[in-house]
N, C-alpha and C positions, 0 to 999 in steps of 0.2 A: 214221294220219290223225287230226288233232285236230278238234274240233268246229267250228273256224273255217274249215277248208279245204273247198273245193268240189271234188268229183270231176268232172273234165272227160273226156268220152269222146273216143276217136279220131274223126277226121273225114276222109271222102273226098268231095270235091265239085268243082264247077266254078264259074267266075265267073258264069255265067248263072243259077245257083241262089242267088246271094247278093244280098240286097236292095241296091238303089242308093239312096243318100241324095244329095239335091241340097243340098250344104253351103252354097253361095252361088252367085251368078250366075257361070256358066262352070266350076263345080267339082262333079264327082260323086265319091262315095266309096263303096267297098265294103270290108267288114272281116271278117277271120277272127280271132277272139280266143281265145287260149289262156290258160294259167295265168300264164305269166311273159313271154310274147312275143305280139306281134300283127302280122298282115300286112294291109296296106291297099293297095288298088288305087285310085289317083286317075286321073281323066280330066279334063284341063284344055283349055279352048278356046284357040285360037291367040291369042297376044299377051297372055294373062292374066299378071298380076304377083302373086307372093306376096311380101309384104314380108319383109325380113330379120328374123330372130327367133332366139331360143335356147329350149331346153327341157332339162330334166334327163335326158331319155331318150337312150339310144344309138340311132342310126338308120343303117340301110343302105338304099340306094335302087338300084333297077334301072330303067334307062330301057328301056321296052318298045317305045315308038313315039314318033317326033317328035324335035325338037331343043330343048334348053333352055339358056339362059344362066344359070348359077348364080353367085351371089356367095357366096364362102366365106371368112370372116374377112377381108373386104375385097378378095379376089382374084377376078377374073372368069374363069370356065371355061365353054366351050361343050361340051356333052355330047350324045350321040345314042344311038339304039337300040343296046343291047348294053353300054353303059357302066354301071359300078357305082360308087357313091359311098358313103363311110363318114363319118358325122358323130359324133364322140365327144360325150358329154354336154356341154351348155353351149356348143357350137360355134355361132357366129353364121353363119347362112346364109339365103338367099332365092333366088328364081328368077323369070325371065321366060321364058314360053313363046315360041318363035319362030313361024314362019309356018304351022304345022299343028297339029292336035290332038296332045296329048301324053298318053301313058299311062305312069305310074310305079307301080312296086311298092315300097312302103316297109315296112320291118320295124323295129319298135320294141321295145326292152326297157328298163325294164319297160313294161307296157301303158300306153297313153295314156288315162288315165282321163277326160281332158277331151274325148275323142272319143266316149265312151259316153253313152247316154241322151239323145241329141239328136234 
């Protein structure tokens, strides 16, 4: 281990133990951050819209609850609980929550530094 590396310990926890951030109106976020990967649980209010965007991170998403209309590279897809999505780096995507609360688990690599310290 070099002087610049930080040793991260193993973790066993549950979502109830992880602090909830209110990112903006209708969006809650919880994060587990590792050395090279992070897991984020988002809770979205019904009908909330996340604008289309890109980022350099690879992303995998699991729909835990609710239904979502995703826009992926200009194509519309409706997904629901149990569905898994994969967004390669720089893939354009956005989402509109449908008629109920939505819970998503997002996994990012590398870590979304823009999510930290807020």
